[in-house]
C-alpha positions in Angstrom: 12.4 -32.8 -15.8 13.6 -33.2 -12.2 14.7 -29.6 -11.9 11.5 -28.3 -13.6 9.5 -30.2 -11.0 11.7 -28.7 -8.2 11.3 -25.2 -9.7 7.5 -25.6 -9.8 7.4 -26.5 -6.2 10.0 -24.2 -4.8 10.1 -21.2 -7.2 12.9 -18.9 -6.2 13.8 -20.9 -3.1 17.4 -21.7 -3.6 17.9 -22.9 0.0 15.0 -25.3 -0.2 16.3 -26.6 -3.6 19.7 -27.1 -2.2 18.2 -29.0 0.7 16.4 -31.2 -1.7 19.6 -32.0 -3.6 21.5 -32.8 -0.4 18.7 -35.1 0.7 19.0 -36.9 -2.6 22.8 -37.1 -2.2 22.4 -38.6 1.3 19.8 -41.0 0.0 22.1 -42.2 -2.8 25.2 -42.6 -0.6 23.2 -44.5 2.0 21.6 -46.8 -0.6 18.1 -45.9 0.7 15.6 -43.4 -0.3 14.4 -40.6 2.0 10.9 -40.7 3.6 9.5 -37.7 1.7 7.6 -39.0 -1.4 9.0 -36.3 -3.7 12.7 -36.7 -2.8 12.1 -40.4 -2.7 11.1 -40.4 -6.3 13.9 -37.9 -7.2 16.4 -40.2 -5.6 15.3 -43.1 -7.7 15.6 -41.0 -10.8 19.0 -39.5 -10.1 20.5 -42.6 -8.4 19.6 -45.7 -10.4 22.1 -47.7 -8.4 19.9 -47.6 -5.2 18.8 -51.0 -4.0 15.2 -50.1 -4.6 15.9 -49.9 -8.4 18.3 -52.8 -8.8 17.2 -55.0 -6.0 20.7 -55.6 -4.7 23.0 -54.1 -2.1 26.0 -51.9 -3.1 29.2 -51.5 -1.2 29.2 -48.1 0.5 32.7 -47.2 -0.2 34.1 -43.7 0.3 34.9 -43.5 -3.3 31.3 -44.1 -4.5 30.0 -41.7 -1.9 32.3 -39.0 -3.1 31.4 -39.6 -6.7 27.7 -39.4 -6.0 28.0 -36.3 -3.8 30.0 -34.5 -6.5 27.6 -35.6 -9.2 24.6 -34.2 -7.4 26.3 -30.9 -6.4 27.4 -30.4 -10.0 23.9 -31.0 -11.2 22.7 -28.5 -8.6 25.1 -25.7 -9.6 24.6 -26.4 -13.3 20.9 -25.8 -12.9 21.2 -22.9 -10.4 19.4 -20.5 -12.8 16.6 -23.0 -13.6 15.8 -23.1 -9.9 15.9 -19.3 -9.6 12.5 -17.6 -9.9 11.9 -15.7 -13.1 11.0 -12.0 -13.1 7.3 -11.2 -13.2 5.5 -8.2 -14.6 2.5 -6.5 -13.0 0.6 -3.4 -14.2 -1.9 -1.4 -12.2 -2.8 1.8 -10.4 -0.3 3.1 -7.9 -1.9 4.0 -4.6 -0.5 5.3 -1.3 -1.2 3.4 1.9 -2.8 6.5 3.6 -5.6 6.8 1.0 -6.1 3.0 1.3 -6.4 3.0 5.0 -8.6 6.1 4.9 -11.0 4.3 2.6 -11.6 7.4 0.5 -9.3 9.6 -1.5 -7.7 12.3 0.7 -8.2 15.0 -2.0 -11.7 13.7 -3.0 -13.5 12.2 0.0 -16.6 11.5 -2.1 -14.6 8.8 -3.8 -14.0 5.3 -2.3 -10.3 4.4 -2.8 -11.0 0.9 -4.1 -13.9 1.9 -6.3 -12.4 4.7 -8.4 -8.6 4.8 -8.2 -8.5 6.5 -11.6 -9.7 9.6 -9.8 -6.7 9.7 -7.5 -4.5 12.7 -8.3 -0.8 12.7 -8.9 -0.7 15.7 -6.5 -2.1 13.6 -3.7 0.4 10.8 -4.4 3.6 12.7 -4.6 3.0 16.1 -3.0 1.1 15.5 0.2 3.3 14.2 2.9 0.5 12.2 4.5 0.5 10.1 1.4 4.1 10.4 0.3 5.5 9.1 3.6 3.5 5.9 3.5 3.9 2.6 1.6 3.0 2.4 -2.1 0.7 -0.4 -3.4 -0.4 -1.7 -6.8 -4.2 -2.0 -7.3 -5.6 -4.6 -9.7 -9.2 -5.2 -10.8 -11.1 -7.4 -8.3 -12.7 -10.4 -10.1 -15.6 -10.4 -7.7 -16.4 -6.8 -8.7 -17.1 -5.5 -5.2 -15.1 -3.4 -4.6 -14.0 -2.8 -8.1 -10.3 -3.0 -7.2 -8.1 -4.7 -4.7 -4.6 -4.5 -3.2 -2.3 -6.8 -5.2 1.3 -5.9 -4.3 3.3 -3.7 -2.1 6.3 -2.0 -3.6 9.7 -2.1 -1.9 11.7 1.1 -1.3 13.3 1.1 -4.7 10.0 0.5 -6.5 8.3 3.3 -4.6 11.1 5.7 -5.5 10.9 4.7 -9.1 7.1 5.4 -9.1 7.6 8.8 -7.5 10.3 9.8 -10.0 8.2 8.6 -13.0 5.0 10.3 -11.6 6.9 13.6 -11.3 8.2 13.4 -14.8 4.9 12.4 -16.5 2.4 13.9 -14.1 0.8 17.2 -13.2 1.5 18.2 -9.7 3.2 20.8 -7.5 6.6 19.0 -7.4 6.4 17.7 -11.0 9.0 18.6 -13.6 6.5 20.2 -15.9 5.4 19.0 -19.3 3.5 16.0 -17.9 0.0 15.1 -18.9 -1.2 12.7 -16.3 -3.3 14.5 -13.6 -5.3 11.5 -12.2 -5.0 7.8 -12.1 -1.3 7.2 -12.3 -0.5 3.6 -13.4 2.8 1.8 -13.7 4.3 -1.4 -15.2 6.5 -3.0 -12.6 9.1 -5.8 -13.3 10.7 -7.7 -10.5 10.4 -10.7 -8.2 8.3 -11.5 -5.1 10.4 -10.8 -2.0 7.7 -11.6 0.6 4.7 -13.8 0.2 1.2 -12.4 0.9 -0.7 -13.0 4.1 -4.5 -12.8 4.8 -4.2 -9.1 5.6 -1.2 -8.0 3.6 -0.4 -8.3 -0.1 2.9 -9.7 -1.3 6.0 -7.5 -1.4 7.6 -6.9 -4.8 11.3 -6.3 -5.2 11.2 -4.0 -8.2 14.0 -4.0 -10.8 12.5 -1.9 -13.4 9.4 0.3 -13.7 7.8 2.3 -16.6 4.7 4.4 -16.8 1.9 2.1 -18.0 0.6 2.8 -21.5 -2.8 2.6 -19.9 -2.0 5.7 -17.9 -2.2 7.7 -21.1 -5.0 5.7 -22.7 -7.1 3.5 -20.3 -8.7 1.6 -23.3 -5.2 0.5 -24.5 -4.7 -3.2 -24.7 -1.0 -2.8 -24.1 0.0 -3.0 -20.4 3.8 -3.1 -21.0 4.1 -6.7 -19.8 4.6 -8.5 -23.1 7.2 -11.2 -22.9 7.2 -11.5 -19.1 5.7 -14.1 -16.9 2.5 -13.3 -15.1 1.4 -14.8 -11.8 -1.6 -15.2 -9.7 -1.7 -12.8 -6.8 -3.6 -12.8 -3.5 -5.9 -9.8 -3.6 -6.8 -7.9 -0.4 -10.0 -6.0 -0.2 -10.5 -5.7 3.6 -8.6 -2.4 4.1 -9.9 1.0 5.3 -7.9 0.6 8.5 -8.9 4.1 9.7 -12.7 3.4 9.6 -13.2 1.9 13.0 -10.8 4.2 14.9 -12.4 7.2 13.1 -15.9 6.2 14.2 -14.7 5.7 17.8 -12.8 9.0 17.9 -15.6 11.0 16.4 -18.3 9.5 18.6 -16.4 10.0 21.8 -15.5 13.6 21.0 -19.0 14.5 20.1 -20.3 13.0 23.3 -17.5 14.6 25.4 -16.9 18.0 23.8 -20.1 18.3 22.0 -22.6 17.3 24.6 -21.3 16.8 28.2 -18.7 19.6 28.6 -20.8 22.4 27.1 -23.7 21.3 29.3 -21.5 21.6 32.4 -20.3 25.1 31.3 -23.9 26.2 30.6 -25.0 25.0 34.1 -22.2 26.9 35.8 -23.0 30.1 33.9 -26.8 30.0 34.0 -28.0 27.9 37.0 -26.5 29.9 39.9 -29.9 31.2 40.8 -30.9 27.7 42.0 -30.5 27.0 45.7 -28.2 24.5 47.4 -25.4 25.1 44.8 -27.2 23.0 42.2 -25.1 24.4 39.4 -21.9 23.3 41.1 -23.1 19.7 41.6 -24.1 19.5 38.0 -21.0 21.2 36.8 -18.6 19.0 38.7 -20.2 15.6 37.8 -20.8 16.5 34.1 -17.3 18.0 33.6 -15.6 15.0 35.1 -17.5 12.5 32.9 -17.1 14.7 29.8 -13.3 15.0 30.3 -13.0 11.2 30.8 -14.8 10.5 27.5 -12.8 13.2 25.7 -9.5 11.7 26.9 -10.6 8.3 25.6 -11.3 9.9 22.2 -8.0 11.7 22.3 -6.2 8.5 23.0 -7.8 6.8 20.0 -6.6 9.7 17.8 -3.0 9.7 19.1 -2.7 5.9 18.7 -4.1 5.7 15.2 -3.7 8.9 13.3 -0.8 11.1 12.2 -2.2 14.5 10.9 0.8 16.6 11.6 2.9 15.6 8.6 0.5 17.4 6.2 0.6 21.1 7.0 -2.0 23.2 5.2 -4.6 20.5 5.1 -8.0 20.4 7.0 -6.8 17.3 8.8 -3.7 19.3 10.1 -5.9 22.1 11.3 -8.2 19.7 13.0 -5.3 18.0 14.7 -3.8 21.3 15.9 -7.1 22.6 17.2 -7.8 19.3 18.9 -4.5 19.3 20.7 -5.1 22.8 21.9 -8.6 22.0 23.1 -7.4 18.9 25.0 -4.6 20.8 26.7 -7.0 23.5 27.9 -9.5 20.8 29.0 -6.9 18.9 31.0 -5.7 22.1 32.7 -9.2 22.8 34.1 -9.3 20.2 36.9 -5.8 21.2 38.1 -7.0 24.8 38.0 -10.0 23.8 40.1 -7.8 22.2 42.7 -6.0 25.4 43.5 -9.0 27.7 43.5 -9.1 30.2 46.4 -12.2 30.0 48.6 -15.1 32.3 47.6 -15.9 35.2 49.9 -18.4 34.9 52.6 -21.7 36.9 52.5 -20.9 40.6 52.7 -17.2 40.1 52.2 -15.2 41.6 49.3 -13.9 39.2 46.7 -10.1 38.7 47.1 -7.8 39.5 44.2 -6.5 35.9 44.0 -10.1 34.7 43.7 -10.9 37.3 41.0 -7.8 36.3 38.9 -8.6 32.6 39.3 -12.2 33.1 38.2 -11.1 35.0 35.1 -8.5 32.3 34.1 -10.8 29.4 34.9 -13.9 30.8 33.1 -12.1 32.2 30.1 -10.1 29.1 29.4 -13.2 27.0 29.7 -15.2 29.2 27.3 -12.3 29.2 24.8 -12.0 25.4 25.0 -15.7 24.9 24.3 -15.7 27.3 21.4 -12.6 25.8 19.9 -14.0 22.4 20.4 -17.1 23.3 18.4 -14.8 24.5 15.5 -12.7 21.3 15.8 -15.7 19.0 15.7 -17.0 20.9 12.7 -13.7 20.3 10.9 -13.7 16.7 12.0 -17.1 16.0 10.3 -15.4 16.9 7.0 -12.1 15.1 7.4 -13.5 11.8 8.8 -13.2 9.0 6.3 -16.7 7.7 6.6 -20.3 8.5 7.7 -19.7 12.2 7.3 -23.4 12.9 7.0 -24.3 11.0 10.1 -21.6 12.8 12.1 -22.8 16.2 10.9 -26.3 15.3 11.9 -25.1 14.2 15.4 -23.2 17.4 15.7 -26.2 19.5 14.8 -28.3 17.6 17.4 -25.7 18.3 20.1 -25.6 22.0 19.2 -29.4 22.1 19.3 -29.3 20.4 22.8 -26.8 22.9 24.2 -28.7 25.8 22.7 -32.1 24.6 24.1 -30.5 23.8 27.5 -29.0 27.3 27.7 -32.2 28.9 26.7 -34.1 26.9 29.3 -31.6 27.8 32.1 -31.7 31.5 31.1 -35.5 31.5 31.1 -35.6 29.6 34.4 -33.3 32.2 35.9 -35.5 35.0 34.5 -38.6 33.5 36.1 -36.8 32.8 39.3 -35.6 36.4 39.6 -39.0 37.8 38.7 -40.7 35.5 41.2 -38.2 36.6 43.9 -38.6 40.2 43.0 -42.4 39.9 43.2 -42.2 38.1 46.6 -39.9 40.8 47.9 -42.2 43.6 46.7 -45.2 41.8 48.2 -43.4 41.4 51.5 -42.3 45.0 51.5 -45.9 46.1 50.8 -47.2 44.1 53.7 -44.6 45.7 56.0 -45.6 49.2 54.8 -49.3 48.5 55.4 -48.5 47.2 58.9 
């Protein structure tokens, strides 16, 4: 009964159990119980010779101390396995951490990860490096019902490899052995012990000893989960996941403002407002481009800190990342390019070759960056984990703004040139008449 009580309080904690026994031993040998209420009671039960039980003092001889210490240690080692935690069994959907953090399934972005894990493909789990290179988790039904599922356990390295091997044998995917029948909703039955307790933001870690494909992976209505005969345990369920959502919103918003609104506006002003006096185009271009580049760099920093899209070649996310890096390099080179620009020719002077080459490089790299940015943002509205519709709407609005601003500037230039031509013609006519 004593050891059962210890096992209930300290399941699997050998060191704590040993500490309890040693405390009892010290309490016995010193003829006084320890302060802790549990060990105090245990001391009374193990050591009936304590003065508290018999109401008399005993001689603390070396011989009695040795006997008591040996007696307690023998009890401890004899019941070692009773203190050891028993293996537990858990059955559930196997999900990679990338799709969990993304909030939606990578290969089906219309599906929320914790709502319909049965739609998660084996291909996404074991073929796509973005998913394969992250931690694997077990999802269990959420008693509250919203979302439908929650994170219950993290798998250790051995458990993850077992899940990969079983999925490739029983599943349908590019790296599968062939002959498998499971295409979506891979489930496993895991047997092992808890190696690390859960926290408020992270589920418990399971040291997996054995793993089998769950019978429910073949028949979801099956009552057999493969855990018959094993202990079950209450797990801390985690539902506050989708770690990519806030960084994705910040990154997308900053890039649409920077590369979708400000920088194209500055390019359009440099191209279409040169007819205005007092170098108005240059003032607008310089201010807007600096602001736009600062905003874009902030968005780029968010992406570099939170996302890794380069481990999944061939995906839209990978293309988005490569284009984004190219655009940012071109954008960051522009201010340095501007610092070394040769002076423009004076009125009536011929443009120097160095100035001509500089203008070609500066203008062409700016135009290429803006066009590539448009394509990159377009890709981004599809790969972002949330609010896709809202981001596409915002992107369309910025495109409409740039188009309307460009048309206005072009029309203003046309009117200005026409007005100037009419004034010149009128002035010339007056001179002819005089």
